[in-house]
C-alpha positions, 0 to 999 in steps of 0.5 A: 499500500505504502508503494501505491501511493506517491511519496508527496502525497503519502507525507500529506496524509501522515500530517493530516490523516485524523483531520480527513477522518473526522471532518465531514466537509474533508470527506466530501472533498476527498470524495471529489477528488476520487471522483476526479480521478475516476473521471479521468481513469473511465475517459483514458480506459475507454480511449485505449479500448476504442484504439485497440478497435480502430486498429483491429477493425479500421472503425473511424467515427462509428462504434464498432457494433454500427458497422453495416457490414465487414468488409474485410473478414480477416479483421475478425481475427482480433477476436482470436488474437484478443483471447490469445492475449487473455491466455498469455495474461492468464499465464503470466498470473498462474501463480496468483492463488486468488481470483481478483477482487471487484468492487461489489465483492470488496464492499460486501466481504472485504470493507472496502479494501481491494489490492491495486494489482487486482484493479489493473488485472480486472481493467487490463482484461476488460480492455482486451475483451472489449477492444478485441470485439468480444460481446462485452462492456467496459463498465466492469473496468470503469467500476473497478478502477473508479472504486479501485482508486478511491480504495488506494486513498482510503486505505491510505487515510485508514478509514473507518469501515463504513466511510471506507465503503462509501467512498469505494461506492462513490468511486465506482458510480462517479465511473459509470456516471462519467461513462454516460454524463449522468452524474445522478445515474452514477450516484445512484449506481453507487448506492444500489449496486456498490454500497446496497443502501441509502444513507444521509451520510453518504449523500453529499460524498457520493453526488460530490464524487458523481458531479466531479466525474462527469465535469472530467468528462466535459472537460475533455470534451469527450461525448458520453455514452447517450442513449436515444431520445423519447418521442411522445411526450404523454403516457396513459394508463394503457401505456403503463400497463403495456411498458409493465408487461414489457418489464415483465418480458425484459425480466424473463429474457434477462434471467435466461440470459444469466442462466445460459451464461452460467450453464455455458461457463459450466460446461466449458469448465468441465474440458479440462484439456481446453481450459487454458485456451478457452478465450482463443476458442471463445474468439474463434466461435465469435467470428461466424457471428460477427460476420453475420451480424456486426451488431453482436460486437462489442458492448452495442451502443452504436447497433442501439443508435443504428436500430432506433434511427432506422426501425427495421422489421421485427424479423431482423430484430429477433436475429439480432437478439438471437445472435447478441445474447450468443456472442455475450454467452460465448464472450464471458463463459469462454473467458473474456472479461467485462460486463453486461450492463452496456450490453443489457442496455442493447439488448433491452432496447431490442426487446423494446422494439421487438415488443413495440413492432409486434403490438403494431402487427397485432393490430389491436388499436393501440400501439407503442413509440417504438423509441419509448418502448426501446427505453423501457426496455432497455432500463427494464433489462438492465434492472433485471440483469444488473439492478438498481431501478433507481440508477435506470431511472435517473439514466433515462431522465438525465438522457431524456429529460422527460419526467412522464416517460420516467415513470413508465420507466420506473414501473417497468423497472420495478415489475423487472427487479421485483419478478427477477428477485423473486424467481432468480434472487441475483443480480448478474455480478452476485449470481457469478460470485454465488455460483463461484462459491461465495455467499453474497446476494447483495453489495450489503456489509456482511464480512462481519457475519463471516467473521463471526464463526462458531469457532468464535462463539462457542462455549467449552463448557459441556458435559460429555458422556461415552455413547456405549454407556447404559441409561443407568450408568449414565444416571449415576454419572449425570444426576437429575438437574445437574445438566440439560443435555450431554455430547456424546463421543464414541470409542474413538472420542469422535462426536456420537450425537447429543442426549438430553437428561430428560430422555435419559431419565424416562421412567418407562426405558429399560436401564440397560438400554445403551445411551447411543440409542437415545442420541439426537443430531447424530449427523448434525454439527457445526465446524470452527469455521461455520459462519453465522449464515450456516449456524442460524440455517442449520438451527432452523433445519435441525430444529435444535437449540444446541449444536455440537462444534466438531473439529476436522477429525470429528472430536467435539471442540465446543458447543453453540446455543441457539439462543446465544447465536442469535444474541451475537447476531443481533449485537453485531448487526446492530454494531454494523448499522451504528457504524453505517450511520456514523454514531459511535 
């Protein structure tokens, strides 16, 4: 960490660390600095990725996905070449024992702490993938570097846990806001996607960072990722109902996309012989898709503008939708790095145009403006895949300046969000982490829960008894009223269940009955590493009020009661909330 911060800045930090930690105004200024850095880094990364696209595809003014056709098919060799670069990078990094930490995972599990090398790895992989034309967006690199530079500042200042998480979220949201020239959308991205909650104390620093990043984009004269403009100035009640139906359709498509990515990735990972060469093979598979439709290349901003301008027939849009989904699935499951935020916007616009076109063909007496349907579908699809209904509502508002359409967008987004949570339960980023073994479902801070293990809260005073004892022998050893239960051990001193004193003193029992026959919870126990979530789940499943903690060789090392576990859970949760709201 000391080496990541220039010496003059390190000296300044050392002299003023206390003031920066204690002053709310100083923290807002710090967030503003993080936002300015995030805005600059966002534009630098975008410039590098588009320079790769110009080099590989000869793209000048238009976006890559807006190309009508690939005039020189040999240029599609950029896809496997990009895959080969990722293979080489993976070879360089093969000695690393863990995957890089992204901003959502960092805020949920690591109190916002991200090693700076992880930021460089994720951003390099994403820029190579997008620059080569893979169907992924740059938002992963933008948010990662924005949140990463904020994390570096926070670690240098040794910020409190809640402040660190706020600063990382502010940096990530500022970066996304800078890409779209939409600071409010960036601020809500920080709250909904990276921080996981709204707090009054976090509003000012997050907004300051978002405004700073947007200022950098404007000062550099960079054209942000503009979406489209609305057409119909009014939205009727029937329109609201149809847009909510569109939100439902978008959610279904979004869940299908996430499931396809996961399923395909799982199948590809089973092919051990090609594991090292997955990005190269993925690039080769993308070539025919890109040749049929260049709209499947990159994130799809240019293609979205092209389709909104030309309004092609539904049959054409369906083909593009299928090819774009296929390209995104292949890109992500074969090892290209990137996000689905920008790609989901394009997919949603396609679904919206198809929905409006189909409604028009059915001649039901009511139609929707294609541009408006595309905007609503775009927001609903992004909410289903990425999350954050207010983020997308703000994005549409800042793009169109149309409050009426914002209402329709919000209605469709809430439908998509509710449906996705009910039938899927994850956003794309947290779903991929879940598939890889993580327990996070959102960016909310649960690191305290992970650290609160059975080994930390167990007690070591328990009554034990050999499982081979008879009931009569047990009664002689454990008088009635001396203990409510006993932990049983077999001849090798391994856990053999729990017997209650009440059950052993049942007058109807034969005194020679083996104690082992009365044992309960023989297969139910905790390990010292079991976290709070695992403990509470096992208590509920087993219907137990006390569980043994068993080590790796089966021997009992402690006991945890349900009452104590739940009390510690609520104590830690309240302490975390007090920290989050800045209470002492």
